[in-house]
C-alpha positions as CSV (number, residue, x, y, z in Angstrom):
1,M,9.7,7.9,-3.0
2,N,8.5,7.1,0.5
3,P,8.9,3.3,0.6
4,A,5.7,3.1,2.7
5,L,3.8,4.4,-0.3
6,E,5.3,1.9,-2.8
7,A,3.2,-1.1,-1.7
8,P,1.3,-0.1,1.4
9,A,1.3,-3.0,3.9
10,S,-1.6,-1.4,5.7
11,L,-3.9,-2.1,2.7
12,L,-2.8,-5.7,2.6
13,I,-3.4,-6.2,6.3
14,R,-6.8,-4.5,6.1
15,D,-7.9,-7.1,3.4
16,F,-6.3,-9.8,5.5
17,R,-8.3,-9.0,8.5
18,R,-11.5,-9.1,6.5
19,L,-10.8,-12.4,4.8
20,R,-9.4,-14.1,7.9
21,A,-12.8,-13.8,9.5
22,D,-14.1,-16.5,7.2
23,G,-11.5,-18.9,8.7
24,L,-10.5,-20.3,5.3
25,P,-6.9,-20.5,4.1
26,L,-5.7,-17.7,1.8
27,V,-3.0,-17.7,-0.8
28,L,-0.4,-15.0,-0.6
29,A,1.1,-14.0,-4.0
30,T,4.3,-12.1,-3.9
31,I,6.4,-10.7,-6.7
32,V,9.9,-11.8,-5.8
33,D,11.8,-10.3,-8.8
34,T,11.2,-8.6,-12.1
35,A,13.0,-7.7,-15.3
36,G,12.1,-5.0,-17.9
37,S,9.0,-2.9,-17.6
38,T,6.4,-4.3,-15.2
39,Y,3.3,-2.9,-13.6
40,R,4.5,-3.6,-10.0
41,K,7.9,-4.4,-8.6
42,A,9.4,-6.9,-6.2
43,G,7.8,-7.0,-2.8
44,T,4.2,-6.3,-4.1
45,R,1.7,-8.7,-2.6
46,M,-1.8,-9.9,-3.4
47,L,-4.3,-12.1,-1.5
48,I,-6.3,-14.8,-3.1
49,A,-9.3,-16.0,-1.1
50,A,-10.8,-19.5,-1.2
51,G,-13.6,-18.4,-3.5
52,G,-11.2,-16.8,-6.0
53,E,-11.6,-13.2,-4.8
54,T,-8.4,-11.2,-5.2
55,C,-7.2,-8.3,-3.1
56,G,-4.5,-6.2,-4.6
57,L,-2.9,-6.1,-8.1
58,L,0.4,-7.6,-9.3
59,S,-0.2,-6.5,-12.9
60,G,-2.7,-4.4,-14.7
61,G,-5.2,-7.2,-14.4
62,C,-3.6,-9.6,-17.0
63,L,-2.1,-12.1,-14.7
64,E,-4.5,-12.2,-11.7
65,Q,-7.0,-14.8,-13.1
66,D,-4.1,-17.1,-14.1
67,L,-2.7,-16.9,-10.6
68,V,-6.2,-17.8,-9.2
69,E,-5.9,-21.1,-11.0
70,F,-2.5,-21.8,-9.6
71,A,-3.6,-20.8,-6.2
72,R,-6.2,-23.7,-6.1
73,D,-3.4,-26.3,-5.9
74,V,-1.3,-24.3,-3.4
75,R,-4.3,-23.9,-1.1
76,A,-5.1,-27.6,-1.3
77,T,-1.6,-29.0,-0.8
78,G,0.0,-26.2,1.3
79,K,3.1,-26.5,-0.9
80,A,4.4,-23.1,-2.1
81,R,4.8,-22.6,-5.9
82,L,7.0,-20.2,-7.9
83,V,5.4,-19.0,-11.1
84,S,7.2,-17.3,-13.9
85,Y,5.8,-14.9,-16.5
86,D,7.8,-13.4,-19.4
87,M,5.7,-10.8,-21.4
88,R,8.6,-9.4,-23.3
89,S,7.4,-10.9,-26.6
90,A,5.0,-8.8,-28.5
91,D,2.8,-11.9,-29.2
92,D,3.2,-13.3,-25.7
93,L,2.9,-16.8,-27.3
94,L,4.0,-18.7,-24.2
95,F,1.2,-17.7,-21.9
96,G,-1.3,-16.3,-24.4
97,L,-2.1,-13.4,-22.0
98,G,-1.4,-10.6,-24.3
99,A,-0.2,-8.5,-21.5
100,G,1.9,-6.1,-23.4
101,C,3.9,-5.2,-20.3
102,E,7.3,-5.9,-22.0
103,G,8.6,-7.3,-18.7
104,A,9.1,-10.5,-16.8
105,M,8.4,-11.5,-13.2
106,R,8.5,-14.4,-10.8
107,I,5.7,-14.7,-8.3
108,L,5.7,-16.9,-5.2
109,L,2.4,-18.4,-4.1
110,Q,2.2,-19.6,-0.5
111,R,-0.7,-20.7,1.7
112,V,-1.6,-18.7,4.8
113,G,-4.3,-20.1,7.0
114,P,-5.1,-21.7,10.3
115,V,-2.6,-24.5,9.8
116,E,0.1,-21.9,9.3
117,D,-1.2,-19.8,12.2
118,W,-1.9,-17.1,9.6
119,Q,1.8,-16.4,9.3
120,P,3.6,-14.4,8.1
121,L,0.6,-12.1,7.7
122,A,-0.1,-12.2,11.5
123,A,3.5,-10.9,12.1
124,A,3.0,-8.1,9.6
125,E,-0.3,-7.2,11.2
126,Q,1.3,-6.9,14.6
127,A,4.0,-4.7,13.2
128,I,1.4,-2.4,11.6
129,E,-0.6,-2.1,14.8
130,S,2.5,-1.3,16.8
131,R,3.9,1.1,14.1
132,R,7.3,-0.6,14.1
133,V,9.4,-1.9,11.2
134,V,9.8,-5.7,10.8
135,A,11.7,-7.3,7.9
136,I,10.3,-10.6,6.7
137,A,12.5,-12.9,4.6
138,T,10.6,-15.4,2.4
139,V,12.4,-18.3,0.8
140,F,11.3,-18.8,-2.9
141,A,13.9,-21.2,-4.1
142,S,16.2,-23.7,-2.2
143,G,18.4,-26.7,-2.5
144,P,19.2,-29.7,-0.4
145,G,19.3,-29.0,3.4
146,A,17.8,-25.5,3.0
147,P,14.4,-24.3,4.2
148,A,11.6,-25.1,1.8
149,P,10.2,-22.5,-0.5
150,G,7.5,-20.5,1.3
151,T,9.3,-20.6,4.6
152,A,9.4,-17.1,6.1
153,F,11.5,-15.6,8.9
154,W,11.1,-12.5,10.9
155,D,12.4,-11.2,14.3
156,G,11.5,-13.9,16.8
157,G,9.5,-16.1,14.5
158,A,9.3,-18.4,11.5
159,T,6.6,-20.2,9.6
160,H,8.4,-23.5,10.0
161,A,10.7,-25.1,12.6
162,A,13.8,-24.7,10.3
163,P,16.4,-22.4,11.8
164,E,17.2,-19.2,10.0
165,P,20.6,-19.3,8.2
166,P,22.9,-16.6,9.7
167,A,23.6,-15.0,6.4
168,L,19.9,-14.6,5.8
169,A,19.4,-13.1,9.2
170,S,22.2,-10.6,8.6
171,A,20.7,-9.6,5.2
172,R,17.2,-9.3,6.8
173,A,18.6,-7.0,9.5
174,A,20.2,-4.8,6.8
175,A,17.0,-4.6,4.8
176,G,15.1,-3.5,7.9
177,R,17.5,-0.7,8.5
178,E,17.5,0.5,4.9
179,R,13.7,0.0,4.6
180,S,13.9,-1.4,1.1
181,P,13.1,-4.9,-0.3
182,R,15.9,-7.0,-1.7
183,V,16.6,-10.5,-3.1
184,V,19.4,-12.4,-1.5
185,A,21.2,-15.6,-2.4
186,V,22.7,-17.8,0.3
187,D,25.3,-20.4,-0.5
188,A,25.1,-22.5,2.6
189,P,22.5,-23.8,2.7
190,P,21.6,-22.9,-0.9
191,L,18.6,-20.7,-1.2
192,E,17.1,-17.5,-2.6
193,A,14.9,-15.3,-0.6
194,L,13.0,-12.0,-0.9
195,I,13.3,-9.7,2.1
196,T,10.5,-7.1,2.5
197,P,10.4,-4.6,5.3
198,V,6.9,-4.1,6.6
199,L,6.7,-0.4,7.2
200,P,4.1,1.5,9.2
201,P,1.9,3.6,6.9
202,P,2.3,7.4,6.8
203,A,0.2,9.0,9.5
204,L,-2.2,11.9,8.7
205,L,-3.6,14.1,11.4
206,V,-6.8,16.0,10.5
207,L,-7.7,18.8,12.9
208,G,-11.4,19.3,12.4
209,G,-14.2,16.8,11.9
210,G,-16.9,18.5,9.8
211,P,-18.8,16.9,7.0
212,D,-16.1,17.8,4.4
213,V,-13.5,15.8,6.4
214,Q,-15.4,12.5,5.8
215,P,-14.5,12.2,2.1
216,L,-10.9,13.3,2.9
217,A,-10.6,10.5,5.5
218,R,-12.0,8.0,3.1
219,L,-9.6,8.9,0.3
220,A,-6.6,9.0,2.7
221,L,-7.5,5.5,4.0
222,A,-7.9,4.2,0.5
223,I,-4.3,5.1,-0.4
224,G,-3.0,3.4,2.8
225,L,-2.6,6.4,5.2
226,D,-3.1,6.0,8.9
227,V,-5.7,8.7,9.7
228,T,-6.4,10.4,13.0
229,V,-9.3,12.9,13.2
230,A,-9.6,15.4,16.2
231,D,-12.3,17.9,16.9
232,H,-13.4,19.9,20.0
233,R,-17.1,19.3,19.1
234,P,-18.5,15.9,20.4
235,A,-21.0,15.8,17.6
236,Y,-18.2,15.8,15.0
237,A,-15.7,13.7,17.0
238,D,-17.9,10.6,16.6
239,P,-16.0,7.4,15.6
240,G,-19.1,6.3,13.7
241,R,-18.6,9.1,11.2
242,F,-15.0,8.1,10.4
243,P,-14.8,4.2,10.2
244,G,-11.2,3.0,10.1
245,C,-9.8,6.2,11.7
246,R,-8.7,7.1,15.2
247,V,-11.1,9.8,16.5
248,L,-10.4,12.2,19.4
249,C,-12.5,14.7,21.1
250,A,-10.2,17.4,22.6
251,D,-10.1,21.1,23.1
252,A,-8.2,22.8,20.4
253,D,-6.1,24.9,22.8
254,A,-5.0,21.7,24.6
255,I,-4.6,19.4,21.7
256,T,-1.1,18.4,22.6
257,A,-2.4,16.9,25.8
258,S,-4.2,14.3,23.7
259,L,-1.7,13.6,21.0
260,D,1.9,14.4,19.8
261,P,1.7,16.4,16.5
262,G,5.3,15.5,15.8
263,A,4.4,11.9,15.5
264,F,2.5,12.5,12.2
265,D,3.8,12.7,8.6
266,A,1.2,15.3,7.5
267,A,-1.5,17.4,9.1
268,V,-4.5,19.3,7.7
269,V,-6.2,22.0,9.7
270,M,-9.9,22.4,8.6
271,S,-12.2,23.0,11.6
272,H,-13.9,26.0,9.9
273,H,-13.5,27.7,13.3
274,L,-11.0,30.6,13.3
275,A,-10.0,30.4,17.0
276,S,-9.6,26.6,16.9
277,D,-7.5,26.7,13.7
278,A,-5.3,29.3,15.3
279,S,-4.8,26.9,18.3
280,Y,-4.1,24.0,16.0
281,L,-1.5,26.0,14.0
282,R,0.2,27.2,17.2
283,A,0.6,23.6,18.3
284,L,1.9,22.5,14.9
285,A,4.3,25.4,14.9
286,V,5.9,24.2,18.1
287,R,6.1,20.5,17.1
288,G,4.6,19.2,13.9
289,P,5.2,17.4,10.6
290,A,6.9,18.9,7.5
291,Y,3.6,19.1,5.7
292,V,0.9,21.3,7.3
293,G,-2.2,22.0,5.2
294,L,-4.7,24.8,5.9
295,L,-8.1,24.9,4.4
296,G,-9.4,28.3,3.3
297,P,-8.4,31.2,1.1
298,A,-5.1,33.1,1.3
299,A,-6.7,36.0,3.2
300,R,-7.7,33.6,6.0
301,R,-4.2,32.2,6.1
302,R,-2.7,35.7,6.5
303,K,-5.2,36.5,9.3
304,L,-4.3,33.3,11.2
305,L,-0.5,33.8,10.7
306,G,-0.9,37.3,12.0
307,D,-2.7,36.1,15.1
308,L,0.1,33.6,15.8
309,G,2.7,36.4,15.8
310,A,6.3,35.3,16.2
311,A,5.2,31.6,16.3
312,A,4.2,31.8,12.7
313,A,7.9,31.8,11.6
314,A,8.1,28.2,12.7
315,L,5.6,27.2,10.0
316,E,7.6,28.8,7.2
317,G,8.3,26.3,4.4
318,R,5.8,23.8,6.0
319,L,2.5,25.5,5.7
320,R,0.4,24.9,2.5
321,G,-2.5,27.3,2.4
322,P,-4.8,27.1,0.6
323,V,-4.2,23.3,0.9
324,G,-4.3,21.0,-2.1
325,L,-3.4,20.8,-5.7
326,D,-5.1,23.2,-8.1
327,I,-7.5,20.9,-10.0
328,G,-10.4,23.3,-10.0
329,A,-12.0,21.6,-7.0
330,R,-15.3,22.9,-5.7
331,T,-17.2,20.0,-4.1
332,P,-16.2,18.4,-0.8
333,E,-15.2,15.2,-2.7
334,A,-13.0,17.1,-5.3
335,I,-11.4,19.2,-2.5
336,A,-10.6,16.0,-0.6
337,L,-9.1,14.6,-3.8
338,A,-6.9,17.7,-4.2
339,I,-5.7,17.6,-0.6
340,V,-4.9,13.9,-0.6
341,A,-3.2,14.2,-4.0
342,E,-0.9,16.9,-2.6
343,I,-0.2,15.0,0.5
344,H,0.8,11.9,-1.5
345,A,3.0,14.0,-3.8
346,V,4.8,15.6,-0.9
347,L,5.3,12.3,0.9
348,A,6.6,10.8,-2.4
349,G,9.0,13.6,-2.9
350,R,7.2,14.9,-6.0
351,H,5.7,18.2,-7.1
352,G,2.3,17.1,-8.4
353,A,3.0,18.1,-12.0
354,Q,1.4,16.5,-15.1
355,V,3.0,13.2,-15.9
356,S,2.8,13.8,-19.6
357,G,4.1,17.3,-19.4
358,G,1.2,18.8,-21.2
359,R,-1.1,18.1,-24.2
360,A,0.2,16.0,-27.1
């Protein structure tokens, strides 16, 4: 599984930007560890706004309202709180939540607002914008002489003035290299911390900006992809048609002068213009991602590959045409769903088969 798809930081930061505009402190809820079967795993985060609005899910919806109640005190006092849930009992008598998840988890609640200079979310936002990896270590339990729970550390910064213990800094650097969350325990000073790498979202390049690209862009953004749309037609290359996306107007035969196709994780060619699609495929053959989707029937694909000549060999094993999973799609929205589902499956290292394996 691509770790950037596990708990997309880009979605968290998108919600953070919207909520921060109100100027009111938020509560950041983070799963720090789990046991047994749980809906989400360590490193998953959720935002709780001052009015009780939640953005994100830490469970199937069974814990969120309970966390909203705990968040009131955290927001008022600024003191972080560690909350534990154990749903492994069939009756769930302790909490009365009836979750039925058959797992346990610990969740850290910490205030993030103007007093905290919006950290550590501001550091995560900067990492997403610059498309670089930053590992954030958040203390969730500590003893005498150690940074208080809720203290976070990242490269060049911390939420409090306390220095970062060397052992924690070393573990944080390792987690950044391996791009995976981890819980670490430090003996001196005594503390437990969750380290979560903030990863740039997978980048999707859509070559073509027609009306059928709009639902594709919306769905791709909804699952946390970073979307760039390029078209040679000014009427289509209008940023107003693709909110949240980067939009370029560039000649198809000179697309590499405007962007680097190799910087993307996936590309879809769907301009509905044969000559333009040939130019796009030629550029992607020279330097492009491992996934290249081509809209249109198999006969059109063969025609385009024939026009590319020897260059077509460089697309072998990368080109998916017709693009998308076979879900019987006919409408633009359903076709967009099929395409985004295939992209997600490929990026996750899956084949897009039925989860159940067939009918019962």
